[in-house]
PyMOL CGO cylinders between C-alpha atoms (Angstrom):
from pymol import cmd
from pymol.cgo import CYLINDER

trace = [
    CYLINDER, -8.57, 20.18, -5.16, -11.27, 21.10, -7.70, 0.3, 1, 1, 1, 1, 1, 1,
    CYLINDER, -11.27, 21.10, -7.70, -8.71, 22.22, -10.25, 0.3, 1, 1, 1, 1, 1, 1,
    CYLINDER, -8.71, 22.22, -10.25, -8.32, 20.14, -13.53, 0.3, 1, 1, 1, 1, 1, 1,
    CYLINDER, -8.32, 20.14, -13.53, -4.82, 19.35, -14.83, 0.3, 1, 1, 1, 1, 1, 1,
    CYLINDER, -4.82, 19.35, -14.83, -3.90, 17.86, -18.13, 0.3, 1, 1, 1, 1, 1, 1,
    CYLINDER, -3.90, 17.86, -18.13, -0.83, 15.67, -18.62, 0.3, 1, 1, 1, 1, 1, 1,
    CYLINDER, -0.83, 15.67, -18.62, 0.58, 13.90, -21.61, 0.3, 1, 1, 1, 1, 1, 1,
    CYLINDER, 0.58, 13.90, -21.61, 1.90, 10.36, -21.51, 0.3, 1, 1, 1, 1, 1, 1,
    CYLINDER, 1.90, 10.36, -21.51, 5.62, 10.24, -22.34, 0.3, 1, 1, 1, 1, 1, 1,
    CYLINDER, 5.62, 10.24, -22.34, 7.12, 8.10, -25.10, 0.3, 1, 1, 1, 1, 1, 1,
    CYLINDER, 7.12, 8.10, -25.10, 7.28, 5.07, -22.77, 0.3, 1, 1, 1, 1, 1, 1,
    CYLINDER, 7.28, 5.07, -22.77, 3.66, 5.45, -21.68, 0.3, 1, 1, 1, 1, 1, 1,
    CYLINDER, 3.66, 5.45, -21.68, 4.40, 7.00, -18.35, 0.3, 1, 1, 1, 1, 1, 1,
    CYLINDER, 4.40, 7.00, -18.35, 3.21, 10.12, -16.61, 0.3, 1, 1, 1, 1, 1, 1,
    CYLINDER, 3.21, 10.12, -16.61, 4.55, 12.22, -13.78, 0.3, 1, 1, 1, 1, 1, 1,
    CYLINDER, 4.55, 12.22, -13.78, 2.28, 13.33, -10.99, 0.3, 1, 1, 1, 1, 1, 1,
    CYLINDER, 2.28, 13.33, -10.99, 2.72, 17.01, -10.10, 0.3, 1, 1, 1, 1, 1, 1,
    CYLINDER, 2.72, 17.01, -10.10, 4.32, 17.70, -6.77, 0.3, 1, 1, 1, 1, 1, 1,
    CYLINDER, 4.32, 17.70, -6.77, 1.33, 19.84, -5.59, 0.3, 1, 1, 1, 1, 1, 1,
    CYLINDER, 1.33, 19.84, -5.59, -1.00, 16.76, -6.13, 0.3, 1, 1, 1, 1, 1, 1,
    CYLINDER, -1.00, 16.76, -6.13, 1.47, 14.48, -4.35, 0.3, 1, 1, 1, 1, 1, 1,
    CYLINDER, 1.47, 14.48, -4.35, 1.76, 16.86, -1.38, 0.3, 1, 1, 1, 1, 1, 1,
    CYLINDER, 1.76, 16.86, -1.38, -2.08, 17.26, -1.18, 0.3, 1, 1, 1, 1, 1, 1,
    CYLINDER, -2.08, 17.26, -1.18, -2.59, 13.52, -1.24, 0.3, 1, 1, 1, 1, 1, 1,
    CYLINDER, -2.59, 13.52, -1.24, 0.22, 12.87, 1.23, 0.3, 1, 1, 1, 1, 1, 1,
    CYLINDER, 0.22, 12.87, 1.23, 2.10, 10.59, -1.21, 0.3, 1, 1, 1, 1, 1, 1,
    CYLINDER, 2.10, 10.59, -1.21, 5.88, 10.21, -0.75, 0.3, 1, 1, 1, 1, 1, 1,
    CYLINDER, 5.88, 10.21, -0.75, 8.48, 9.20, -3.38, 0.3, 1, 1, 1, 1, 1, 1,
    CYLINDER, 8.48, 9.20, -3.38, 8.52, 5.39, -3.89, 0.3, 1, 1, 1, 1, 1, 1,
    CYLINDER, 8.52, 5.39, -3.89, 5.08, 4.87, -2.26, 0.3, 1, 1, 1, 1, 1, 1,
    CYLINDER, 5.08, 4.87, -2.26, 3.32, 1.90, -3.71, 0.3, 1, 1, 1, 1, 1, 1,
    CYLINDER, 3.32, 1.90, -3.71, 0.19, 2.77, -5.67, 0.3, 1, 1, 1, 1, 1, 1,
    CYLINDER, 0.19, 2.77, -5.67, -2.93, 0.68, -6.54, 0.3, 1, 1, 1, 1, 1, 1,
    CYLINDER, -2.93, 0.68, -6.54, -4.41, 1.20, -9.96, 0.3, 1, 1, 1, 1, 1, 1,
    CYLINDER, -4.41, 1.20, -9.96, -7.98, 0.13, -10.84, 0.3, 1, 1, 1, 1, 1, 1,
    CYLINDER, -7.98, 0.13, -10.84, -9.78, 0.51, -14.13, 0.3, 1, 1, 1, 1, 1, 1,
    CYLINDER, -9.78, 0.51, -14.13, -13.59, 0.75, -13.73, 0.3, 1, 1, 1, 1, 1, 1,
    CYLINDER, -13.59, 0.75, -13.73, -16.21, -0.65, -16.02, 0.3, 1, 1, 1, 1, 1, 1,
    CYLINDER, -16.21, -0.65, -16.02, -16.72, 2.85, -17.53, 0.3, 1, 1, 1, 1, 1, 1,
    CYLINDER, -16.72, 2.85, -17.53, -12.97, 3.05, -18.37, 0.3, 1, 1, 1, 1, 1, 1,
    CYLINDER, -12.97, 3.05, -18.37, -11.94, 5.43, -15.62, 0.3, 1, 1, 1, 1, 1, 1,
    CYLINDER, -11.94, 5.43, -15.62, -8.63, 5.01, -13.80, 0.3, 1, 1, 1, 1, 1, 1,
    CYLINDER, -8.63, 5.01, -13.80, -8.67, 5.11, -10.03, 0.3, 1, 1, 1, 1, 1, 1,
    CYLINDER, -8.67, 5.11, -10.03, -5.29, 5.49, -8.34, 0.3, 1, 1, 1, 1, 1, 1,
    CYLINDER, -5.29, 5.49, -8.34, -4.79, 5.28, -4.61, 0.3, 1, 1, 1, 1, 1, 1,
    CYLINDER, -4.79, 5.28, -4.61, -1.98, 4.67, -2.23, 0.3, 1, 1, 1, 1, 1, 1,
    CYLINDER, -1.98, 4.67, -2.23, -1.52, 0.85, -1.81, 0.3, 1, 1, 1, 1, 1, 1,
    CYLINDER, -1.52, 0.85, -1.81, -2.62, -0.39, 1.65, 0.3, 1, 1, 1, 1, 1, 1,
    CYLINDER, -2.62, -0.39, 1.65, -0.93, -3.73, 2.53, 0.3, 1, 1, 1, 1, 1, 1,
    CYLINDER, -0.93, -3.73, 2.53, -3.05, -6.45, 3.98, 0.3, 1, 1, 1, 1, 1, 1,
    CYLINDER, -3.05, -6.45, 3.98, -2.09, -9.00, 6.66, 0.3, 1, 1, 1, 1, 1, 1,
    CYLINDER, -2.09, -9.00, 6.66, -1.07, -12.18, 4.85, 0.3, 1, 1, 1, 1, 1, 1,
    CYLINDER, -1.07, -12.18, 4.85, -2.73, -14.26, 7.68, 0.3, 1, 1, 1, 1, 1, 1,
    CYLINDER, -2.73, -14.26, 7.68, -6.09, -12.60, 8.36, 0.3, 1, 1, 1, 1, 1, 1,
    CYLINDER, -6.09, -12.60, 8.36, -6.49, -9.96, 5.57, 0.3, 1, 1, 1, 1, 1, 1,
    CYLINDER, -6.49, -9.96, 5.57, -6.75, -7.07, 8.00, 0.3, 1, 1, 1, 1, 1, 1,
    CYLINDER, -6.75, -7.07, 8.00, -5.72, -3.67, 6.68, 0.3, 1, 1, 1, 1, 1, 1,
    CYLINDER, -5.72, -3.67, 6.68, -5.50, -1.62, 9.93, 0.3, 1, 1, 1, 1, 1, 1,
    CYLINDER, -5.50, -1.62, 9.93, -2.25, -1.62, 11.88, 0.3, 1, 1, 1, 1, 1, 1,
    CYLINDER, -2.25, -1.62, 11.88, -0.29, -3.56, 9.23, 0.3, 1, 1, 1, 1, 1, 1,
    CYLINDER, -0.29, -3.56, 9.23, 3.50, -3.51, 9.25, 0.3, 1, 1, 1, 1, 1, 1,
    CYLINDER, 3.50, -3.51, 9.25, 5.66, -4.86, 6.42, 0.3, 1, 1, 1, 1, 1, 1,
    CYLINDER, 5.66, -4.86, 6.42, 8.30, -7.48, 7.28, 0.3, 1, 1, 1, 1, 1, 1,
    CYLINDER, 8.30, -7.48, 7.28, 10.42, -8.93, 4.58, 0.3, 1, 1, 1, 1, 1, 1,
    CYLINDER, 10.42, -8.93, 4.58, 8.01, -7.54, 2.00, 0.3, 1, 1, 1, 1, 1, 1,
    CYLINDER, 8.01, -7.54, 2.00, 4.92, -9.23, 3.68, 0.3, 1, 1, 1, 1, 1, 1,
    CYLINDER, 4.92, -9.23, 3.68, 2.17, -7.43, 5.51, 0.3, 1, 1, 1, 1, 1, 1,
    CYLINDER, 2.17, -7.43, 5.51, 1.28, -8.60, 9.04, 0.3, 1, 1, 1, 1, 1, 1,
    CYLINDER, 1.28, -8.60, 9.04, -1.17, -6.94, 11.48, 0.3, 1, 1, 1, 1, 1, 1,
    CYLINDER, -1.17, -6.94, 11.48, -0.38, -6.47, 15.23, 0.3, 1, 1, 1, 1, 1, 1,
    CYLINDER, -0.38, -6.47, 15.23, -2.85, -9.17, 16.26, 0.3, 1, 1, 1, 1, 1, 1,
    CYLINDER, -2.85, -9.17, 16.26, -1.15, -11.78, 14.14, 0.3, 1, 1, 1, 1, 1, 1,
    CYLINDER, -1.15, -11.78, 14.14, 2.24, -10.62, 15.38, 0.3, 1, 1, 1, 1, 1, 1,
    CYLINDER, 2.24, -10.62, 15.38, 1.09, -11.28, 18.91, 0.3, 1, 1, 1, 1, 1, 1,
    CYLINDER, 1.09, -11.28, 18.91, -0.32, -14.70, 17.96, 0.3, 1, 1, 1, 1, 1, 1,
    CYLINDER, -0.32, -14.70, 17.96, 2.93, -15.58, 16.08, 0.3, 1, 1, 1, 1, 1, 1,
    CYLINDER, 2.93, -15.58, 16.08, 5.15, -14.44, 18.90, 0.3, 1, 1, 1, 1, 1, 1,
    CYLINDER, 5.15, -14.44, 18.90, 3.17, -16.52, 21.42, 0.3, 1, 1, 1, 1, 1, 1,
    CYLINDER, 3.17, -16.52, 21.42, 3.37, -19.63, 19.25, 0.3, 1, 1, 1, 1, 1, 1,
    CYLINDER, 3.37, -19.63, 19.25, 7.08, -19.04, 18.54, 0.3, 1, 1, 1, 1, 1, 1,
    CYLINDER, 7.08, -19.04, 18.54, 7.84, -18.79, 22.27, 0.3, 1, 1, 1, 1, 1, 1,
    CYLINDER, 7.84, -18.79, 22.27, 5.81, -21.94, 22.97, 0.3, 1, 1, 1, 1, 1, 1,
    CYLINDER, 5.81, -21.94, 22.97, 7.49, -23.97, 20.29, 0.3, 1, 1, 1, 1, 1, 1,
    CYLINDER, 7.49, -23.97, 20.29, 11.08, -23.18, 21.22, 0.3, 1, 1, 1, 1, 1, 1,
    CYLINDER, 11.08, -23.18, 21.22, 12.95, -25.91, 23.06, 0.3, 1, 1, 1, 1, 1, 1,
    CYLINDER, 12.95, -25.91, 23.06, 13.46, -25.37, 26.78, 0.3, 1, 1, 1, 1, 1, 1,
    CYLINDER, 13.46, -25.37, 26.78, 17.03, -24.94, 27.94, 0.3, 1, 1, 1, 1, 1, 1,
]
cmd.load_cgo(trace, "trace")
């Protein structure tokens, strides 16, 4: 997309993102977004990528109860959970 668009902030300081832009970026309603302001006062907005709360990995992360956990840590946690359960 090389096309420039101009948007005004609304009275509350918000701005809507045009549907064509959301479709092109692959963003869905209610996706979490990460905002960063650079040193030269530019705003960078990208889809938030959750990190594993244990190892910091960003690939293969699933969200459980609002926390990110990667598949490797799930396997480790499942193994430790099974080992710590009392025998019957």
